[in-house]
N, C-alpha and C positions, 0 to 999 in steps of 0.2 A: 503493499500501500503506498503511496506518495504521501509523505507526513507534509512538506512544505508545499502548498499550491500556489498559484500567483493570487488569488483571491486572500488567502491566508496571510500572505505577507502583506497586501495593501490593508488587509483588517489590520495586521499588528501595528504598521506605520500608523494609522488613522487611528486606533484605539491608545498609543503612546503619546501621540499629540495630543488627544482628547483628555486623557488622564493626568498630564503634565499642567493642562488649561486648568482642570480641576482642581489639581495640587494646590496650584499658586491662587486662584480663586476663594478656594477653602480658606488657606492661611490668611488671606487678605480681610477677607469678611469675618472670621473671628476675632482677628486682631481688632478690627473695627466693631465690635460685640452685635455684629449682624446676625444672632442667633436663630430668628426665626427665618430669614432669607437663606440661612443654611441648609435648612432643609428644602427649600423650593430648589437650590441649586443643586442638591445632591441628587434629587428626584430626577430632575433635569439631566444630569450626568447619567444617572442609570438607564433611563430612557434612553439617550444617547448611545449609550454602550450597545445596549439591547437593539435597537435599531441597526447599529453597526454590523452587529454580529449576524443579524437577522438577513441584511442586504446581502453581504459578503458570503454567507453561509448557503443562502438560497441560490446564489450566482455560482457556487462552488459546486453546489448540487446540480445544478442546470449543464455544468460545463464539463464535470467529469461524475461517471457513475458511483462515487465512493459512497460507501455506508458507514459512516463513524457516529451518526447521532449527535454530531455537533460538539463532541468531546475535544477535538483538536482546538476549535474555538473559545471552549471553555477553559480549556488548560491555559491556552494563550493569554485569556483575559485574567487569568488568576496570577499568572505568572507578572504580567504587565503592572497590574495594581499594586502587587505587594511588595515588588521589586522598587518601583518608583515611590511607594509610600515609604519604605525602607530608607532610600536613599535621600528621600527627602528632609525625613530627621535624621538621618545620620550629617548631611550637608547642613543642618542647622537653619532652613528657610522654613520651617515652621512656625506655628503661631504659640504664644505662650500657653493657649488653651488646647494644646495637641501634645499628645505624650505617645511614647514607643508601645506602651501597654495595650492601646487603643488598635495600634497596627497588627500586634501580636495576635491579640484577642479576634481580629476581623480574619484573618490569614487561618488561625485555628479553626473557627467555625467554617467558614469559606471551603478550608481545606477538606472538612468531614463530608460537606456536600459534593465536592469535588471526586472523594474517593466513592462516594455511592454512585456518581454519574459513571466513574472508570468502572465499577463492578456491570451496572447496564451496557457500557459498551463492551466490554468482554464478553456478555452475555449475545449481544448483536452480533458479534463477530461468527458466532457459529452459525449464522443465517447468511455468511458471505465468504467468499473466497477471495483472497488478498485485497480486501475491502472493497470488492464488488459485489452487490446484491447475487444471489445464485439465479434470481428470477431474470436479471439483465442478460446473464450467462446463458442461460438454457431455456431461452423462449422460444 
């Protein structure tokens, strides 16, 4: 199965840009004590990330007959968000209202859901040969 596709790479680039913008905006809003607006911005970020994944994932599914139930995109999102979050705090770009514990707790909880997604991914691979649906091969 091809792991890095053109659409996945475009998604990674787009998601990285979106996440850096989110982190900068989050820290700025927290420093300005705009706590209510942070929720609105975080919701917009989540929706933006979802639609990026949906767009590039759907495009990936149309371009290639891969059958991975979105795991590659979920894993890429997990890495991007958590690595940028860690680097943001370690580089001291964060607000005084942010702490490393929140980043680690988010990574831990999200990692548990990613592990569940991975289990479903492994189960779905039984229905595929080299990442291609058996029905696509044997029609």
